[in-house]
C-alpha angles and dihedrals in degrees: 000000000000126000097280093173093067092045093048091048091055092047092049088054090055092047093048091053091050096054093084109066097185141344129216120200118227109234135201098036116182125207142196129175113226146165126250109315122237121207127344102296120130124228122259107262091212089065093056129092131213117274110207137185108290094026118123138199138194114040099176150029117311095356112167132203142171122224125191139186136166102230131192108215102202122209111252144171087231130075109263122217126187105216125194121201117198099108132133110213093207096045104078105228099355117174115018121205143192115206120211126185117195088348095304122118111246113166148336115248135196140141089295095043102038101153144054124211105237116226096162125093129201127015120340139168110250117197124184121194109196135186128189121230121286117242119261147143095269109048125060130194093046089142094057120118113242135218122229132203140150131209140170114236121200110213127196103223091201091063092041090053092052090050092059094036090057096038094067099057089039089056091049091054089056095069106020121106107258091219094055126103090235092057091051091049093051091041090056093049094048093045092051093046097051090044088063091060123101102211098167091104111014110212095025123124089255090054092049093050090050090048091054089049093050091049091050090051092052091047091056104034101033112020098031102047106079119045097158129111118280136166111289139215107215107219119205115194104226148152117202106216117190106218086218132350121115087007136046128257091259091058089055088060087065095040089057093053093046096047097041093047089054091052092052090049092050091049089056090054099040119038092189094058117114127188139185133192133178131193124081098223090064092056093042090053092053093044090055101038103031109023093167090057090046091057090053089052090052090052091052091048090054089050091052094239095106116051120205102198143133109108099231134077089242132357090272134198108259100196103060103023110102126240096260089044090058092047091051090048088062095037096053094035097051092042092057095048091048096047096043103035106012087242122145101209110222103169130074103217113195110147097159108033119126102238136330127246119233087233091070101082093060093044090049094049093048090049092053096255114133107175136048126207123190143142108187099091088070086071091074111142096210115021134033117228105245094215137057099176114033148130111266116208122200132207093278096047097260113143133205129180110250126204124192121214103235103192116158133188096219144006097272098076123217130198090246106086125195132219091200101065128161126208121255128134088254095052092048092048092047093047094053095049091046087071107106094187100057088135087062100041129006094210130082126208120235127174111210123207147058112287151168088064093033128242100131134193121003132215088250091059092051095044089055093048090049088060096043100051091100123053117276131185112282092358133094114227119261127207138169110247137162121257088247092054091050093049094044090053092045092051092048089053091046090052089057093046102029095144089059094057109106125216129223115199122202135006124348095232116197111221090211141056092041091154090069089080087070115020116107093021098188092054090057091046092051091051094054094045093046092051090052092043095052092049089049091054090050093051092046090050090057091049093047092044090057089057093046093253116144125206109114118113105195095187093052090043090055091050091053092049089052090052090051090048092052090052090054089067111132096252097041105048095038090056101243102123135096123274095258091059090059092047087056091044093050089052092050092048090049089059091044093053091045087056094045095047093044093048093046092050093046094049095042093047089049089059096037092053090059106043121112101240136049124238128072127327110220115197117200109204095185134087095246131073109259119233104161141061138327132192125230126173092344097311132102123231135183119243135174139198099018102162122236113266088000145083142245133193110233141161117247112221130184117234139177118259118243095201112122118226131186133156096287104006133078116181142171133167092285110030138033119200124196123195131199125223091278090051093249111146108248097174136032106181116192102212094185093057099027091236137134108224100198130068115256112271094010130106143200101254146154113254129184133195141190105268106196114138117187092238143002094040100193092040104048141072103184120228088238096055093115093061091090119039129183120207118237098202105114102116114193099178144345132201143165119249126196138180141161095292108033149327140251149181115252116204127184116206135181125222114177105305093339130098119214116195109190125184117192106199137189123194122218094238106024129089094215136098110226124203120200113187129189108188124184096199120203105148132123122222093346125134118209122202138168112224124213113186100198120197097223130126110223139108097221142054126209109229120191116238130167110314095351142358141281125220113231130188123255091196136086096215097129137023088254090056093045093052090060093070089131121034138175123246131167122214100343149017118199135192116189145172119207093273105023141031148163129226129197111206126188141190102218113352127108110170116091137170118213122190132142087348092300111132118206118190112208107223106175145354130195110209119165102207137102086359113035090192097051109154094344093145143077114295129199109205128178130187138148142210114227119190114193143177116247127006129321090267091058095046134086093232093121092050091052091047092055092047091052093048102036109030124192120269122236129200129165120248131196099201130218097114133114102243119105118260092233128029141155121183094203138022133180109214113238091358092269090150130033116227106221101168129030110171150136110276116261090241091045090240099122147327120298124212121188116190134167140198105242106187109051094260134140125214149093123296130199116218116195115203129182097208145041137049102222131047132191136190108233141184117248091269087062096249109151114245105173139346117251129197121266111188127175089346093305132116121194112212126188110208140187131211111299091352117162112213125193119195131183118204123196 
């Protein structure tokens, strides 16, 4: 046998060059620079200038332009393609284009989609709206000026068919064992086919006749031989569009139009093509900017060829987003798909999210979402997930079937899957054999199309799939299917092989992108505060509504939730986007906080203006009675007995702090702190429990490290980051601070060019150590942590996640343990023995290191890409150390964490009204459940309460309510499931560990 691969490669080159019979240049092109377009209107031709050979356009980031030509599309026996040339081969998708003919949107175009199949005949107005590449850390030359030209290519479909017909067996030969029977079979077919070709004069009539003959031979002897069943790769047409990343939200409005228009065009050409897309903002953008295109999408959805799926509003981060944030992602996402397309979304589609909380399975199930599809966990830098199809069990025991996208780039599969696959025989082969659960399901899932920046499936992808839909030697079949079809088949296979289905218990931790728990600190802080704020407005609206006080704008409230949901996208909230994205995000959060603050004040004043007594109305937004401190006009005051989810009128009195302060000692009735000369805390003595909190010889200290990952700057904390440490011991000044409720030691330190002002504070009547940091951060590639060396014997830490906590190892016994050197936690981390423990609570930090029961809280990073200004600003950071008797479950850690994150609200009141001076509409006896949401029902048919069990306990709770005569258990979307008894204003609720319960009261 000779080297047939080289010969076939050379012949394919000849065939490819012969596909285009002739090319006609489009003349008299007009041009006009512009800004972002709005709507579907075309530019005025009289405002445009000629664009000649040698002219250029662009010259910067996100430069836009219109091009126009009056084109005569001549009738022809050949396939006609309108090709646009303005592409930079080394610039990813640069530029990106929307093609309009006679003012109607036709297709998106880019370097991967350079042509449009012409259906029109005669003269037509051709408009091209073009945008240069956005700036980022990957692509260079974004400031280059670009050429622009158009031509009409005439393509002989007979030659084009042969090109694809021959490419498939040629691709199979590239990876098949040369000693196998299958290789010999394919070799023989290819050899016979190319021997039929007359290549003496490519393009001649003799060549064309031989090409037709060779294609007919391949149809019969290669594509028509095997019609039996064979393992299948399920291909999902897709384009992953990041709502924002290396481009702003407004650029995504255009990406959506380009990508979706291309899909519609491909569906016209290929009836077998199927496509799915998630994410509400993409559809909203098209509905607003290209309504005609949107109507075509709706038609394809009705036909079942276009699948609107995904579950959430956007493909959201699942580490940092709060519990109510996740619920609202499903609520607003599913509502849109149902209202717009009559689709009940049943699949959570998150191919590119950086880890998945163990709270998700329960939330999914209670939002009517049964299956989870992802790919990102395959990016682990240390361990390979042993399963690709499995049951995933969350912290409460809920299970969902999970399916990994297994896309590969070649036949030699790697653990790292891709969600932006392209079809070749090698990629299909590699994808199928990447499936580790072939005994469970004989199909493998592959998403097909360019993504991240959009684009989607190409004609090449579809032409290959058309030829692979039936079994071929050494190649699984490949077909376009819907996600639903894939999952239905997978579940049918699972039902037959149920005992083979593996189970994964706990979080799906991504051993990668660990820096995203910390980068863009303010954005994370705003998310947490906005989630609390929106829930506070909802609870206040219920309270005010009971008293006949108006002030809740549901439509505006929904808009603000949608803005929060957009900012939970998995490249915004994690901190991995360009600077302009965070400018946009800051602006949106500014509007959100204006709404929250305005609504709170309006509702609180409405109540305060009608209470009986004068003084100050203190509203407690949390689920625990407040006995502590409140802030009003910059001062702290002590209060007691403020009911959970209610208010009380009090007087605010100034008092003298009882905290003792000396040069190196800070002490109250509960805790004694001792400082060294550098103002590091060398002793935390728990007076109440007669216990030293810190390890002997260790101290609570700031510590900084070189933070220089070898790639993905904003995303990564490298496993070697501790190799280079920088001391944080340069003390500039130190002073004592006192107020009504306590005292502290305020220390100013210098680290490089940065100033760290740290106040360690003790309250008169609290057994916590509070840390208030003001950090003017100016470093580059430096990681700042606060280290807490806790003297506790345990091998695990309890880390709060949404609606509960997850236990994480503090050891390095296995590679799985070692890979978790940085983990995500919400409001607290706790390490406990059976009779004593210590919690670290925080106001807005998520990244933690856990080792040998030392807790390190990651305060700040300073990456330079893709945002060179990331976190270069002043930061206000608050956290607290909370020693406690007993275990976490017996402590008041959670109560303290809520008080730190969601402080009480104070407004003055003059009295003379009829409302009671103290009132709470709901109360959970003995705090067995935590009320997270208290709101008007979405359909305005009752009051909704969402509560959860936070400490892995089982029991019966008593919920006291001051309203309603009927109560219903609901799912998280507020659909009523069953009526439950409400008697004398009390509801008895059985609960299980970490269970989330939603009730509607009418």
